[in-house]
DOROTOR-51812 format. One record per residue (C-alpha): x, y, z; residue number from 1; residue in one letter. Coordinates in nm, 2 decimals, padded with zeros to 4 digits. Example, Ala and Ser with C-alpha at 12.3 -4.5 7.8 and 13.67 -1.06 7.14 Angstrom:
% DOROTOR-51812
<<01.23, -00.45, 00.78>, 1, "A">
<<01.37, -00.11, 00.71>, 2, "S">
% end
This chain:
% DOROTOR-51812
<<-00.52, 01.41, 00.98>, 1, "X">
<<-00.73, 01.14, 01.18>, 2, "X">
<<-00.94, 00.84, 01.06>, 3, "X">
<<-01.31, 00.98, 01.11>, 4, "X">
<<-01.34, 01.07, 01.47>, 5, "X">
<<-01.60, 00.91, 01.70>, 6, "X">
<<-01.55, 01.00, 02.02>, 7, "X">
<<-01.40, 01.28, 02.18>, 8, "X">
<<-01.18, 01.34, 02.56>, 9, "X">
<<-01.31, 01.66, 02.79>, 10, "X">
<<-00.88, 01.68, 02.81>, 11, "X">
<<-00.73, 01.80, 03.16>, 12, "X">
<<-00.46, 02.08, 03.08>, 13, "X">
<<-00.19, 02.13, 03.32>, 14, "X">
<<-00.09, 02.49, 03.23>, 15, "X">
<<00.13, 02.66, 03.45>, 16, "X">
<<00.21, 02.28, 03.61>, 17, "X">
<<00.53, 02.27, 03.44>, 18, "X">
<<00.80, 02.50, 03.39>, 19, "X">
<<00.77, 02.62, 03.05>, 20, "X">
<<01.19, 02.61, 02.88>, 21, "X">
<<01.27, 02.98, 02.80>, 22, "X">
<<01.32, 02.92, 02.36>, 23, "X">
<<01.70, 02.93, 02.44>, 24, "X">
<<01.68, 02.59, 02.59>, 25, "X">
<<01.64, 02.46, 02.28>, 26, "X">
<<01.95, 02.33, 02.01>, 27, "X">
<<01.85, 02.30, 01.65>, 28, "X">
<<01.95, 01.94, 01.62>, 29, "X">
<<01.78, 01.85, 01.25>, 30, "X">
<<01.64, 02.07, 00.98>, 31, "X">
<<01.50, 02.16, 00.63>, 32, "X">
<<01.53, 02.54, 00.52>, 33, "X">
<<01.39, 02.44, 00.12>, 34, "X">
<<01.68, 02.57, -00.02>, 35, "X">
<<01.77, 02.33, -00.26>, 36, "X">
<<01.64, 02.31, -00.62>, 37, "X">
<<01.42, 02.02, -00.57>, 38, "X">
<<01.31, 01.80, -00.28>, 39, "X">
<<01.58, 01.62, -00.05>, 40, "X">
<<01.51, 01.30, -00.06>, 41, "X">
<<01.73, 01.19, 00.23>, 42, "X">
<<01.51, 01.38, 00.48>, 43, "X">
<<01.18, 01.30, 00.32>, 44, "X">
<<00.96, 01.05, 00.12>, 45, "X">
<<00.62, 01.09, -00.10>, 46, "X">
<<00.34, 00.90, 00.01>, 47, "X">
<<00.17, 00.88, -00.27>, 48, "X">
<<-00.18, 00.75, -00.35>, 49, "X">
<<-00.56, 00.73, -00.13>, 50, "X">
<<-00.42, 00.50, 00.13>, 51, "X">
<<-00.61, 00.21, 00.02>, 52, "X">
<<-00.28, 00.03, 00.01>, 53, "X">
<<-00.27, 00.08, 00.41>, 54, "X">
<<-00.65, -00.03, 00.39>, 55, "X">
<<-00.73, 00.34, 00.44>, 56, "X">
<<-00.96, 00.43, 00.14>, 57, "X">
<<-01.00, 00.81, 00.11>, 58, "X">
<<-00.73, 00.83, 00.41>, 59, "X">
<<-00.99, 00.72, 00.62>, 60, "X">
<<-01.16, 01.05, 00.60>, 61, "X">
<<-01.32, 01.11, 00.27>, 62, "X">
<<-01.07, 01.27, 00.17>, 63, "X">
<<-01.06, 01.39, -00.21>, 64, "X">
<<-00.74, 01.38, -00.33>, 65, "X">
<<-00.47, 01.19, -00.48>, 66, "X">
<<-00.09, 01.20, -00.37>, 67, "X">
<<00.15, 01.22, -00.62>, 68, "X">
<<00.48, 01.33, -00.69>, 69, "X">
<<00.43, 01.65, -00.91>, 70, "X">
<<00.23, 01.91, -00.69>, 71, "X">
<<00.51, 01.95, -00.51>, 72, "X">
<<00.83, 02.21, -00.61>, 73, "X">
<<01.11, 02.42, -00.45>, 74, "X">
<<01.06, 02.79, -00.51>, 75, "X">
<<01.24, 03.07, -00.38>, 76, "X">
<<01.33, 02.90, -00.10>, 77, "X">
<<01.01, 02.72, 00.01>, 78, "X">
<<00.85, 02.41, -00.09>, 79, "X">
<<00.53, 02.50, -00.22>, 80, "X">
<<00.24, 02.20, -00.23>, 81, "X">
<<-00.05, 02.24, -00.43>, 82, "X">
<<-00.34, 02.19, -00.46>, 83, "X">
<<-00.50, 02.13, -00.82>, 84, "X">
<<-00.87, 02.01, -01.01>, 85, "X">
<<-00.73, 01.71, -01.18>, 86, "X">
<<-00.88, 01.39, -01.20>, 87, "X">
<<-00.60, 01.18, -01.09>, 88, "X">
<<-00.67, 00.77, -01.06>, 89, "X">
<<-01.03, 00.79, -00.99>, 90, "X">
<<-00.99, 01.09, -00.77>, 91, "X">
<<-01.15, 01.48, -00.84>, 92, "X">
<<-00.81, 01.68, -00.65>, 93, "X">
<<-00.46, 01.62, -00.69>, 94, "X">
<<-00.16, 01.69, -00.39>, 95, "X">
<<00.12, 01.61, -00.24>, 96, "X">
<<00.22, 01.42, 00.08>, 97, "X">
<<00.61, 01.38, 00.25>, 98, "X">
<<00.77, 01.26, 00.55>, 99, "X">
<<01.03, 01.19, 00.76>, 100, "X">
<<00.98, 00.75, 00.63>, 101, "X">
<<01.00, 00.58, 00.38>, 102, "X">
<<00.76, 00.36, 00.23>, 103, "X">
<<00.98, 00.03, 00.31>, 104, "X">
<<01.00, 00.18, 00.64>, 105, "X">
<<01.36, 00.35, 00.70>, 106, "X">
<<01.34, 00.63, 00.88>, 107, "X">
<<01.49, 00.93, 00.77>, 108, "X">
<<01.45, 01.10, 01.07>, 109, "X">
<<01.23, 01.03, 01.42>, 110, "X">
<<01.23, 01.15, 01.74>, 111, "X">
<<01.11, 01.11, 02.08>, 112, "X">
<<01.06, 01.50, 02.27>, 113, "X">
<<01.19, 01.78, 02.16>, 114, "X">
<<01.07, 02.10, 01.99>, 115, "X">
<<00.89, 02.09, 01.65>, 116, "X">
<<00.87, 02.34, 01.42>, 117, "X">
<<00.74, 02.51, 01.04>, 118, "X">
<<00.64, 02.83, 00.93>, 119, "X">
<<00.41, 02.80, 00.71>, 120, "X">
<<00.19, 03.01, 00.50>, 121, "X">
<<-00.14, 02.87, 00.40>, 122, "X">
<<-00.49, 02.88, 00.14>, 123, "X">
<<-00.81, 02.96, 00.24>, 124, "X">
<<-01.11, 02.80, 00.06>, 125, "X">
<<-01.40, 02.56, 00.16>, 126, "X">
<<-01.25, 02.20, 00.18>, 127, "X">
<<-00.91, 02.30, 00.20>, 128, "X">
<<-00.73, 02.12, 00.47>, 129, "X">
<<-00.33, 02.18, 00.54>, 130, "X">
<<-00.19, 02.04, 00.80>, 131, "X">
<<00.19, 01.92, 00.98>, 132, "X">
<<00.17, 01.62, 01.21>, 133, "X">
<<00.34, 01.34, 01.40>, 134, "X">
<<00.30, 00.98, 01.40>, 135, "X">
<<00.49, 00.72, 01.54>, 136, "X">
<<00.80, 00.56, 01.41>, 137, "X">
<<00.66, 00.17, 01.49>, 138, "X">
<<00.36, 00.05, 01.60>, 139, "X">
<<00.48, -00.07, 01.99>, 140, "X">
<<00.17, 00.03, 02.14>, 141, "X">
<<-00.04, -00.09, 01.88>, 142, "X">
<<-00.25, 00.00, 01.55>, 143, "X">
<<-00.40, 00.36, 01.52>, 144, "X">
<<-00.49, 00.54, 01.76>, 145, "X">
<<-00.32, 00.33, 02.07>, 146, "X">
<<00.01, 00.43, 01.93>, 147, "X">
<<-00.05, 00.79, 01.88>, 148, "X">
<<-00.08, 01.04, 01.67>, 149, "X">
<<00.01, 01.42, 01.74>, 150, "X">
<<-00.12, 01.78, 01.45>, 151, "X">
<<00.07, 02.09, 01.55>, 152, "X">
<<-00.12, 02.21, 01.35>, 153, "X">
<<-00.47, 02.20, 01.11>, 154, "X">
<<-00.67, 02.43, 00.90>, 155, "X">
<<-00.97, 02.43, 00.73>, 156, "X">
<<-00.91, 02.69, 00.44>, 157, "X">
<<-01.27, 02.82, 00.53>, 158, "X">
<<-01.25, 02.93, 00.84>, 159, "X">
<<-00.84, 03.12, 00.79>, 160, "X">
<<-00.85, 03.26, 01.19>, 161, "X">
<<-00.78, 02.96, 01.35>, 162, "X">
<<-00.61, 02.63, 01.35>, 163, "X">
<<-00.59, 02.34, 01.61>, 164, "X">
<<-00.37, 02.11, 01.79>, 165, "X">
<<-00.45, 01.77, 01.89>, 166, "X">
<<-00.36, 01.45, 01.96>, 167, "X">
<<-00.54, 01.14, 01.88>, 168, "X">
<<-00.47, 00.82, 02.15>, 169, "X">
<<-00.67, 00.58, 02.36>, 170, "X">
<<-00.78, 00.23, 02.18>, 171, "X">
<<-00.76, 00.11, 01.85>, 172, "X">
<<-01.02, 00.26, 01.61>, 173, "X">
<<-01.30, 00.30, 01.68>, 174, "X">
<<-01.20, 00.26, 02.06>, 175, "X">
<<-01.00, 00.62, 01.95>, 176, "X">
<<-01.00, 00.91, 02.16>, 177, "X">
<<-00.87, 01.32, 02.11>, 178, "X">
<<-00.81, 01.63, 02.30>, 179, "X">
<<-00.71, 01.95, 02.14>, 180, "X">
<<-00.77, 02.35, 02.08>, 181, "X">
<<-00.79, 02.63, 01.87>, 182, "X">
<<-00.61, 02.89, 01.85>, 183, "X">
<<-00.78, 03.26, 01.71>, 184, "X">
<<-00.57, 03.51, 01.52>, 185, "X">
<<-00.55, 03.85, 01.60>, 186, "X">
<<-00.70, 04.06, 01.38>, 187, "X">
<<-00.52, 04.12, 01.05>, 188, "X">
<<-00.40, 03.79, 00.99>, 189, "X">
<<-00.48, 03.46, 00.94>, 190, "X">
<<-00.33, 03.14, 00.80>, 191, "X">
<<-00.24, 03.31, 00.48>, 192, "X">
<<00.01, 03.51, 00.61>, 193, "X">
<<00.32, 03.33, 00.78>, 194, "X">
<<00.36, 03.17, 01.13>, 195, "X">
<<00.57, 02.97, 01.30>, 196, "X">
<<00.35, 02.67, 01.47>, 197, "X">
<<00.55, 02.45, 01.69>, 198, "X">
<<00.52, 02.21, 01.98>, 199, "X">
<<00.69, 02.15, 02.24>, 200, "X">
<<00.72, 01.76, 02.37>, 201, "X">
<<00.86, 01.66, 02.69>, 202, "X">
<<00.84, 01.36, 02.87>, 203, "X">
<<00.41, 01.38, 03.04>, 204, "X">
<<00.39, 01.69, 02.84>, 205, "X">
<<00.26, 01.89, 02.52>, 206, "X">
<<00.25, 02.25, 02.43>, 207, "X">
<<00.12, 02.40, 02.14>, 208, "X">
<<00.22, 02.78, 02.02>, 209, "X">
<<00.15, 03.01, 01.72>, 210, "X">
<<00.43, 03.21, 01.69>, 211, "X">
<<00.52, 03.16, 02.02>, 212, "X">
<<00.19, 03.23, 02.22>, 213, "X">
<<00.10, 02.91, 02.43>, 214, "X">
<<-00.28, 02.79, 02.32>, 215, "X">
<<-00.30, 02.46, 02.51>, 216, "X">
<<-00.10, 02.22, 02.70>, 217, "X">
<<-00.20, 01.89, 02.81>, 218, "X">
<<-00.08, 01.55, 03.00>, 219, "X">
<<-00.43, 01.39, 03.05>, 220, "X">
<<-00.35, 01.06, 02.76>, 221, "X">
<<-00.39, 00.71, 02.78>, 222, "X">
<<-00.29, 00.38, 02.52>, 223, "X">
<<-00.47, 00.00, 02.58>, 224, "X">
<<-00.47, -00.29, 02.35>, 225, "X">
<<-00.86, -00.39, 02.34>, 226, "X">
<<-00.84, -00.64, 02.52>, 227, "X">
<<-00.64, -00.61, 02.81>, 228, "X">
<<-00.77, -00.46, 03.15>, 229, "X">
<<-00.49, -00.23, 03.21>, 230, "X">
<<-00.38, 00.10, 03.04>, 231, "X">
<<00.00, 00.13, 02.88>, 232, "X">
<<00.25, 00.30, 03.17>, 233, "X">
<<00.17, 00.62, 03.10>, 234, "X">
<<00.32, 00.82, 02.94>, 235, "X">
<<00.24, 00.61, 02.68>, 236, "X">
<<00.18, 00.62, 02.39>, 237, "X">
<<00.34, 00.98, 02.37>, 238, "X">
<<00.69, 00.78, 02.49>, 239, "X">
<<00.84, 00.71, 02.13>, 240, "X">
<<00.98, 00.88, 01.84>, 241, "X">
<<00.74, 01.05, 01.59>, 242, "X">
<<00.81, 01.09, 01.22>, 243, "X">
<<00.72, 01.41, 01.03>, 244, "X">
<<00.42, 01.49, 00.82>, 245, "X">
<<00.32, 01.75, 00.58>, 246, "X">
<<00.05, 01.71, 00.36>, 247, "X">
<<-00.25, 01.93, 00.22>, 248, "X">
<<-00.56, 01.75, 00.19>, 249, "X">
<<-00.91, 01.87, -00.02>, 250, "X">
<<-01.25, 01.71, 00.10>, 251, "X">
<<-01.28, 01.48, 00.40>, 252, "X">
<<-01.43, 01.48, 00.74>, 253, "X">
<<-01.26, 01.75, 00.91>, 254, "X">
<<-01.47, 02.03, 00.76>, 255, "X">
<<-01.79, 01.81, 00.71>, 256, "X">
<<-01.68, 01.74, 00.36>, 257, "X">
<<-01.65, 02.03, 00.16>, 258, "X">
<<-01.49, 02.08, -00.14>, 259, "X">
<<-01.35, 02.43, -00.28>, 260, "X">
<<-01.49, 02.62, -00.51>, 261, "X">
<<-01.38, 02.59, -00.87>, 262, "X">
<<-01.27, 02.91, -00.98>, 263, "X">
<<-01.18, 03.09, -00.66>, 264, "X">
<<-01.01, 02.83, -00.41>, 265, "X">
<<-00.83, 02.61, -00.67>, 266, "X">
<<-00.47, 02.57, -00.74>, 267, "X">
<<-00.41, 02.61, -00.36>, 268, "X">
<<-00.09, 02.59, -00.30>, 269, "X">
<<00.10, 02.55, 00.06>, 270, "X">
<<00.41, 02.75, 00.19>, 271, "X">
<<00.69, 02.62, 00.43>, 272, "X">
<<00.99, 02.81, 00.45>, 273, "X">
<<01.14, 02.57, 00.72>, 274, "X">
<<01.09, 02.29, 00.92>, 275, "X">
<<01.31, 02.29, 01.22>, 276, "X">
<<01.37, 02.01, 01.51>, 277, "X">
<<01.48, 02.08, 01.88>, 278, "X">
<<01.66, 01.92, 02.18>, 279, "X">
<<01.63, 02.06, 02.51>, 280, "X">
<<02.01, 02.14, 02.62>, 281, "X">
<<01.92, 02.14, 03.02>, 282, "X">
<<01.77, 01.79, 02.96>, 283, "X">
<<01.41, 01.58, 02.99>, 284, "X">
<<01.27, 01.51, 03.36>, 285, "X">
<<01.14, 01.12, 03.30>, 286, "X">
<<01.01, 01.06, 03.65>, 287, "X">
<<00.64, 01.15, 03.54>, 288, "X">
<<00.31, 01.03, 03.62>, 289, "X">
<<-00.11, 01.07, 03.51>, 290, "X">
<<-00.27, 01.38, 03.64>, 291, "X">
<<-00.57, 01.30, 03.85>, 292, "X">
<<-00.82, 01.48, 03.81>, 293, "X">
<<-01.06, 01.63, 04.14>, 294, "X">
<<-01.31, 01.42, 04.33>, 295, "X">
<<-01.60, 01.59, 04.27>, 296, "X">
<<-01.80, 01.45, 04.63>, 297, "X">
<<-02.13, 01.66, 04.57>, 298, "X">
<<-02.19, 01.43, 04.20>, 299, "X">
<<-02.06, 01.11, 04.36>, 300, "X">
<<-02.32, 01.14, 04.60>, 301, "X">
<<-02.60, 01.17, 04.38>, 302, "X">
<<-02.49, 00.83, 04.23>, 303, "X">
<<-02.73, 00.52, 04.24>, 304, "X">
<<-02.57, 00.24, 04.39>, 305, "X">
<<-02.60, -00.06, 04.57>, 306, "X">
<<-02.35, -00.29, 04.79>, 307, "X">
<<-02.10, -00.09, 04.62>, 308, "X">
<<-02.29, -00.19, 04.27>, 309, "X">
<<-02.41, 00.15, 04.08>, 310, "X">
<<-02.59, -00.11, 03.80>, 311, "X">
<<-02.93, -00.16, 03.87>, 312, "X">
<<-03.06, -00.44, 03.82>, 313, "X">
<<-02.78, -00.71, 03.76>, 314, "X">
<<-03.04, -01.01, 03.75>, 315, "X">
<<-03.21, -00.90, 03.44>, 316, "X">
<<-03.58, -00.86, 03.60>, 317, "X">
<<-03.66, -00.55, 03.47>, 318, "X">
<<-03.49, -00.55, 03.07>, 319, "X">
<<-03.74, -00.39, 02.78>, 320, "X">
<<-03.61, -00.63, 02.50>, 321, "X">
<<-03.81, -00.48, 02.25>, 322, "X">
<<-03.50, -00.32, 02.06>, 323, "X">
<<-03.54, 00.07, 02.17>, 324, "X">
<<-03.46, 00.34, 01.97>, 325, "X">
<<-03.17, 00.60, 02.24>, 326, "X">
<<-03.48, 00.86, 02.24>, 327, "X">
<<-03.72, 00.64, 02.42>, 328, "X">
<<-03.53, 00.52, 02.71>, 329, "X">
<<-03.58, 00.64, 03.03>, 330, "X">
<<-03.24, 00.77, 03.12>, 331, "X">
<<-03.31, 00.75, 03.46>, 332, "X">
<<-03.47, 00.45, 03.57>, 333, "X">
<<-03.20, 00.24, 03.57>, 334, "X">
<<-03.35, -00.03, 03.36>, 335, "X">
<<-03.13, -00.24, 03.12>, 336, "X">
<<-03.25, -00.18, 02.72>, 337, "X">
<<-03.18, -00.35, 02.40>, 338, "X">
<<-03.12, -00.17, 02.10>, 339, "X">
<<-03.04, -00.29, 01.77>, 340, "X">
<<-02.99, 00.02, 01.53>, 341, "X">
<<-03.14, 00.01, 01.20>, 342, "X">
<<-02.91, 00.25, 01.04>, 343, "X">
<<-02.62, 00.02, 01.09>, 344, "X">
<<-02.82, -00.30, 01.03>, 345, "X">
<<-02.82, -00.44, 01.36>, 346, "X">
<<-03.16, -00.70, 01.38>, 347, "X">
<<-03.16, -00.84, 01.79>, 348, "X">
<<-03.37, -01.01, 02.02>, 349, "X">
<<-03.29, -01.12, 02.39>, 350, "X">
<<-03.45, -01.34, 02.65>, 351, "X">
<<-03.36, -01.39, 03.06>, 352, "X">
<<-03.21, -01.72, 03.17>, 353, "X">
<<-03.10, -01.78, 03.48>, 354, "X">
<<-02.99, -01.41, 03.58>, 355, "X">
<<-02.83, -01.42, 03.25>, 356, "X">
<<-02.94, -01.26, 02.99>, 357, "X">
<<-02.89, -01.34, 02.62>, 358, "X">
<<-02.88, -01.16, 02.29>, 359, "X">
<<-02.94, -01.30, 02.00>, 360, "X">
<<-02.83, -01.11, 01.66>, 361, "X">
<<-03.07, -01.22, 01.38>, 362, "X">
<<-02.86, -00.95, 01.17>, 363, "X">
<<-02.56, -00.83, 01.33>, 364, "X">
<<-02.50, -00.52, 01.12>, 365, "X">
<<-02.16, -00.34, 01.01>, 366, "X">
<<-02.09, -00.16, 01.34>, 367, "X">
<<-01.98, -00.27, 01.68>, 368, "X">
<<-02.30, -00.08, 01.82>, 369, "X">
<<-02.52, -00.23, 01.56>, 370, "X">
<<-02.67, -00.44, 01.88>, 371, "X">
<<-02.61, -00.31, 02.21>, 372, "X">
<<-02.71, -00.39, 02.57>, 373, "X">
<<-02.75, -00.07, 02.76>, 374, "X">
<<-02.79, 00.12, 03.13>, 375, "X">
<<-02.78, 00.45, 03.27>, 376, "X">
<<-02.58, 00.46, 03.57>, 377, "X">
<<-02.42, 00.81, 03.77>, 378, "X">
<<-02.05, 00.78, 03.69>, 379, "X">
<<-01.87, 01.11, 03.93>, 380, "X">
<<-01.52, 01.33, 03.87>, 381, "X">
<<-01.22, 01.19, 04.00>, 382, "X">
<<-01.30, 00.82, 04.10>, 383, "X">
<<-01.16, 00.53, 03.94>, 384, "X">
<<-01.41, 00.27, 03.90>, 385, "X">
<<-01.41, -00.13, 03.77>, 386, "X">
<<-01.60, -00.28, 03.53>, 387, "X">
<<-01.62, -00.64, 03.58>, 388, "X">
<<-01.89, -00.94, 03.42>, 389, "X">
<<-01.85, -01.29, 03.33>, 390, "X">
<<-01.93, -01.38, 02.96>, 391, "X">
<<-01.95, -01.64, 02.67>, 392, "X">
<<-02.08, -01.66, 02.38>, 393, "X">
<<-02.16, -01.97, 02.11>, 394, "X">
<<-01.88, -01.93, 01.94>, 395, "X">
<<-01.52, -01.76, 01.99>, 396, "X">
<<-01.62, -01.33, 01.95>, 397, "X">
<<-01.53, -01.04, 02.04>, 398, "X">
<<-01.80, -00.79, 02.19>, 399, "X">
<<-01.69, -00.39, 02.33>, 400, "X">
<<-01.72, -00.30, 02.65>, 401, "X">
<<-01.73, 00.10, 02.73>, 402, "X">
<<-01.91, 00.40, 02.93>, 403, "X">
<<-01.98, 00.68, 02.79>, 404, "X">
<<-02.28, 00.95, 02.70>, 405, "X">
<<-02.48, 01.02, 02.47>, 406, "X">
<<-02.62, 01.29, 02.19>, 407, "X">
<<-02.62, 01.52, 02.43>, 408, "X">
<<-02.30, 01.50, 02.52>, 409, "X">
<<-02.16, 01.44, 02.20>, 410, "X">
<<-02.10, 01.05, 02.24>, 411, "X">
<<-01.85, 01.16, 02.49>, 412, "X">
<<-01.65, 00.80, 02.59>, 413, "X">
<<-01.56, 00.84, 02.96>, 414, "X">
<<-01.37, 00.45, 02.96>, 415, "X">
<<-01.14, 00.27, 02.77>, 416, "X">
<<-01.33, 00.10, 02.52>, 417, "X">
<<-01.26, -00.31, 02.60>, 418, "X">
<<-01.29, -00.56, 02.39>, 419, "X">
<<-01.29, -00.96, 02.54>, 420, "X">
<<-01.24, -01.27, 02.35>, 421, "X">
<<-01.58, -01.41, 02.46>, 422, "X">
<<-01.53, -01.79, 02.43>, 423, "X">
<<-01.82, -02.16, 02.49>, 424, "X">
<<-01.78, -02.15, 02.82>, 425, "X">
<<-01.81, -01.86, 03.06>, 426, "X">
<<-01.51, -01.58, 03.13>, 427, "X">
<<-01.48, -01.36, 03.40>, 428, "X">
<<-01.39, -00.97, 03.27>, 429, "X">
<<-01.32, -00.70, 03.42>, 430, "X">
<<-01.15, -00.33, 03.35>, 431, "X">
<<-01.08, 00.03, 03.55>, 432, "X">
<<-01.05, 00.34, 03.45>, 433, "X">
<<-01.04, 00.66, 03.62>, 434, "X">
<<-01.37, 00.94, 03.52>, 435, "X">
<<-01.14, 01.23, 03.41>, 436, "X">
<<-01.39, 01.43, 03.25>, 437, "X">
<<-01.77, 01.64, 03.40>, 438, "X">
<<-01.94, 01.39, 03.63>, 439, "X">
<<-02.26, 01.25, 03.43>, 440, "X">
<<-02.53, 01.11, 03.63>, 441, "X">
<<-02.72, 00.97, 03.31>, 442, "X">
<<-02.39, 00.80, 03.16>, 443, "X">
<<-02.45, 00.51, 02.93>, 444, "X">
<<-02.27, 00.17, 02.99>, 445, "X">
<<-02.24, -00.06, 02.68>, 446, "X">
<<-02.24, -00.39, 02.59>, 447, "X">
<<-02.17, -00.36, 02.17>, 448, "X">
<<-02.25, -00.68, 01.97>, 449, "X">
<<-02.24, -00.59, 01.64>, 450, "X">
<<-02.05, -00.74, 01.34>, 451, "X">
<<-02.01, -01.13, 01.49>, 452, "X">
<<-02.31, -01.27, 01.48>, 453, "X">
<<-02.30, -01.55, 01.76>, 454, "X">
<<-02.52, -01.58, 02.05>, 455, "X">
<<-02.40, -01.35, 02.32>, 456, "X">
<<-02.47, -01.47, 02.70>, 457, "X">
<<-02.37, -01.17, 03.05>, 458, "X">
<<-02.43, -01.20, 03.36>, 459, "X">
<<-02.30, -01.10, 03.68>, 460, "X">
<<-02.26, -00.69, 03.56>, 461, "X">
<<-02.08, -00.48, 03.86>, 462, "X">
<<-01.95, -00.15, 03.82>, 463, "X">
<<-01.78, -00.01, 04.21>, 464, "X">
<<-01.49, 00.23, 04.28>, 465, "X">
<<-01.19, 00.13, 04.37>, 466, "X">
<<-01.06, 00.42, 04.57>, 467, "X">
% end
């Protein structure tokens, strides 16, 4: 159950690169069979409300339910979570969400590595969003999503013939990324029947299953603090204990903010037969390295480069400072463009002074990308790049730097989003990334200067390969 997804990473899957353990290689270490008369609070804790207590109104996803402890019960050896149409503390629907940690941080059950599985039957209907997922027990690697999230199973009740497995990682929002895949059920069955949803998690590898059918695996992820110039050591952030969550949401961004048909879709019931967690009997291989994608030498040769700098015109002699929109830019020109995005409240102007660009945000807007300095350049798959520049500001502030795509490839992010702290004197900044996506000969280098109002000066911008 993620925050609003703004950016997506195309993953490098690693199917067959790791030996797949058989189910006999796992031993049970924790379970709840739901055979009692009420929820076992030595194993689970209710998570109530709308998320506002965490600064996540509507759980950060525009969800329309209020979570209570009255929408969950045990019946015939099953856990039942029921979403209802009823006004509850300002929300039009009620439901329940439980997890294996308490509100005050007590860990009822957490686990690093293992096989996590649950047998679940889910409701169909517009705006119905059941989930079985994991979050980190601590913020060792920072706030969401730099500490990671693992969605073992999410479903859209509107599309009952499929479920989704996803991970979230990268930097703190909005520098988050995600990768995953979809499982489509065979004919004559769907989410409204019982199925076993499982994740096998080992150092450097995550595998998703439905009824023991492997449908996705990956080793491609990273984590990084926004103001660092190097990522966390791999396989972080997926190298710490996580806890288990079960919930049934209503509405939200996951399925384009649809809501249920009150006559046909509600009340909606999610049945959980059991949740079981296993440990691998033979142990784990901890000597793992991040996967390296193959190099696209053909497209690398097509990239515009001068003296090992993929940036054109680092002195800003050809820069359009008129506050253009995205569709007005010539992506093949190598020009610089200043964008002030009206839809996010941004207004800005700029001048060129001694080979530096001076950006003045008349109105900084409400998003970091409300004011942007952009150039398009070619980036090839499999190569490692270093982005460096000098920058200062009229008062201490941050800006966000990244390389990614634009609307024709869904605003995918190629580099880590780097958020250096600017001071009143020039400082030199640099950070690296490896291009894991397909080559993009019109990639977009962005210096995002929204939200904060102090002026910014940038110069000596270099993008070069390091391998």
